C-alpha positions, 0 to 999 in steps of 0.5 A: 566827706570821709577822708580819702586813703592816700595812694601809698603808705610806707613805714620803715621797720620799727624796733618798738611795738606799734600801738593800735589806733585808739579813739577816746569817746566821752559820753554820759552812759556806756552800755556794753551789750547789744541784746534787747536789754542793752538796746532798749536801755540805750534807746531810752537813755538817748531819747531822754537826752543822754549821750550814749555809746552802745558796745556790741561784740557781734555784727548785729543787735538783738543777742538771742533774738538776732539772726545769729541765734534766732530765738523768738523774743517773748515775755509776760504774754508767754505765747498767750498761753497763760492768764496774763491778759494784755501783758505785752511789754510797753515803751521802746520794746513795744515800739520795736515789736509793733514795727517788726510785725508791721514789716515782718509778720512772717518772722524773718530774723534778718528783717528783725535785725534791720528793725533794731539797727534802724531804731538805734541809728535813728537816734543822734545821741547814740554812738553804735560800735558793732563787732566791738568787744569790751575787754578791759575795765579801769576803776577809780578807787575801789567802788567806781568804774572810770573807763572801759576799753573795747576792741573792734576786730573789723577796723582794728581800733581800740576804743577808750570809753569814758563816762560817769555811768556804765550799764553792763548788759553783756550777758556774762557780765564782762564789765561787772565781773572785772569791776569786782562787783559781787556775783553768783553763779549756780543755784541757791539752796532752798534754805537761803531764801526759803525757795521751795522750787530750788533745784537738787544736785541731780537736776542741776544748778545751771541752764545750758545753751541751745543752737537752732537749725532751719530746713528747706524743701528744694523740690528735688532729692538732696543727700546729706553726708554728715561731718565726722564730728556729728553724733553717731548714736541718736539714741544718746538723746532720750527724746530722739523719737520726737524728731520729725521733718516739720519741727525746726528753728527755736521750736527745738529749744530743748536741744540744750547742753552745758548745764554741768559745765562753766557756761562762761569759759566753756562756751566753745566746748558747749557749742561744739557739742551742740553742733555735734548734736544738730548734725547728728539729728539731721543725719538721723532725719535724712539717712535713717530711713525713718523719714521718707518725707525728708528726701527733698529737704536740705539743711538751710541754716545752723546757728554759729553761736549758741543762745546762752541762758544762764551764767553769772548773776550780779548782786544789787541792793535787792535780790528777787526770789521765787516768792516775789513772783509767785506771791506777786509781791508789791515793791515801792520801786517797781519799774517794770513787770514779768510774767513768764513762768519760772522755767528751769531746765535739767542741767543735762539738757538734751541728754537728760531723761527728764522733760526739757523744762519745768514751768510753773506760772504765777496767777498774774504778772509780778513787779520788778524792783529798780534796786535789782538793776544796779550793783550794790558795791560798784557805785556807777554800774547798772546791771541789765539783761540776764545778769540782774539781781535775782536768785536762780529760781527767780531767774527762771522767769526774769531771764526771757528777753522782753522782760529783760528789755522792759526792765532795762528801759528803766536803766536808760531812764534812770541814767538820764535822770542821774546825769541831769541831777548829778546822782548815782544809781542808788540815789534814784531809789529815794522816794522823790526820785523814784516817783519821777522815774516811774512817771517818766517811764509811764510817759514813754508807754511803760506799763507798771502793774499797780501804778497809774500815771500821776502827771501834774504836768499833763494839761489833760488832767485839767481839761473838760473832756467830751466826745462825738459819741461813746460805745455802750455795750448792749451785746454783740451780734450773732454773726460768727462761727460756732464754738464746740464746747468740748472746751469751756468758753468764757466771756470777759466783761468789764463791770463797775461796782454794783450788780453783775449784768444779766447776759443772754447767750445762744447755743445749739444742742446736738441732743437733750443735755444740761449746760452749766454756766458759772460766773467767776472772778479773779481772787486778786484784783488785776489778775485774770485767773478766774479762780473764784466762783460767784454763782452757778446756773444749770440749763436743761436744753432740748435738742436743737439750735438757737436756744437762749441761756440767761446768766442772771446772778444775784451778785454784786461787786465792790470795785471795777473789774472783769467778770468771767461768764463761763459756759462750761464744757459739754460735748453736745453743745455749740455756742454762737460767736460774734465777728464783732471785735472790741477794745478791752473785750476777750473770750477765753477757752479753758486750756489746761490746769496747773497742778504742781507738786505740793512742796514747791511753793507754786499754786494750782489753778486753771489756765483760761486763754484766748485763741489767736486771731483770726480765731478768738471771737467773742461770744454772741450775747445780749446784755442788760443793763448796758455796760457803760465802760467806754467813756471819753474821760478814760483817756485821762487815766493813763494805763494805756491798756485794759487793767481792771477796766477797759481804760479806753474811750471807744466811739460808737460803731456808727459814728462817721467821724469819732472825735474827742474834744478837750476844752480848758477854762483858759488858753495854754501854750502846748508844745507836745501832744501824746496819743495812745492807741490800741495795738492789742497788748494781749497779742504776743508779737513773737519776733521770729518763726511764729508768724502773725496773721496781719501786719497791723492789729485790727484795733489800730487807728490808722488815720488820725488828726489833731485840730485846734480850737479854730479847726486848723489841722495841728498834726495828721497821720494817715498810715499809723500802726504804732501804739504811741503817736507823739507830736512835738511842735516847733512853736507852742500852740496857744489854744483853749481847745483841741480835738482828736479825730479818729478817721480810720481803723485797720479792722471793722471795729469801733475806734478806740483811744487809750490816752491823750496827754498835752504838755506846755 
């Protein structure tokens, strides 16, 4: 029961200054900054047992993804417009994205606010302080933080926050800066790290801020009188002719300014200039006479604060550089991954004559090392979010929100390990501690490219695994639409070591022509850039429908991987598609080519990307011999998504009750069971504006249950939409058998399960 306010308070005059109400909080970890990075760090630490204070200087969580800014959260999937297949980030951020799509496929930023707030409020180990700004740092000695003081403007309270560990995810690094941690701001020269994409002075050394706006059709004429501070001469914006009545929100990310200014201390100046631009743009749309279809539009919303891209970057024990991204360098302390392009913007932003950005991709995802996530000269300080230790060029890729959230989850887990073992952040980088950190992150659903979950405590590793059925890929029925081969189309197929399967495709030809078919593979195992051609066939087609072309190549591969069967572009040909979808199977269209200048240290290659649902059907085909890649033993392998293979048990499509069976040679006392389902890690679950065609991905198992050896129901869920199903038992279940039944899926797809883990 809250304390009731008395009827009357009266205090006499005080000649001395009154002190603000102060609360002292002592926890294990203080996280300053409630963007997606800080939020995910706090959630991960709290779920691992740490007591956490999360300090956010705004009224909502999410930072640039919140309703205050409304930028879509994205990461390695890059709107599905690059070659990073099944690359959506895992762990806490995946849970948030899946929940948001379930509740909010329309992409309403206000609803996303509620998803974030609910996740944090549901964690008893987190104390959330909104509208609370950290502003004073106290140190213990020269290289440790003792406490942080923060002020809440809404309850006029000072918070004195004490902890052995601190995480600065504040964006500008307010705690790291005051603590004395080494930092950089601007761009390194090309000579310092050998980064060929380092910008010139003419291009500029900082990325600016953006402010977004929404319009709305009211169904009747609406006039607009611009404020006097609105930009009067729209021609000051070189791209002004590209404005239209259909594009708003964060699709106008290029309304950017501030790269020539101090993006920390001149943010208010930058904001006013952006407001000037936005209201000038709207005045142009409404009053120039160029847009008669704008008559009924009103300006529904304009951001009150700018979305910041870049300011300070702090130095860790390692600093990521361009080559880490482009060369996909491996790190022994890898804890997360990125995959956004190296995305640099001209410092003059909206006033630049240049394109709004220069984006150059790597041919696959890259690892993020743990040593870039703590300050090298402040012993108890983690650096999360966009202030992590990277060069300006590498920052062009790592800066996007889901990449930062993914990395910050490692901060949360590392902090919990530090508190448990009385360690400092740098101690976690030692081999034994790092192996445990990587294991525990992967247990939460984190994906670390190149690593598999090696978990000796997982009882499934010692179980005999069987199933009621398994899927064997003989082909897919010819029951879908036609694909016009004005763009090439490829079918990805998972194959084991040995000869490439023979595949029959069906095509229609508008007139007699020659169709080229290529068999390709990625040069680097684990990538999905089909840049190596293993074989070529050409087929002379007569005019007419339903012609079979057979991909029969005398080719063998040495390792499990995906092969790309490519029907090359031909304006006169249509390929037959199938409506049957299957976990781990994708078709890709040749979208465009990356052709960078020769001197910037970036590769040329083709982009092959999947059309979004409800499009994106697989090719109709017949396969010989059948592809046997969906075995029940896959549930013990651990990636939780396709990598070089499907990595899932998939039941036969006609199995009426798909059941996975686990049997041990002796009984075990099981306390926890973890299931991993297919939430389609290839789908970019943008948080706002884009929208999604469904609430639940069609591959999801929506109804599942677990039974013991006597067929007693241990746990059941009949409304599942999440990737991870976790069952914690109040009392241990002593048994030598378990079975997992997959009773319903969201779409008409064979039921799939990526993983089962059991712990005593």
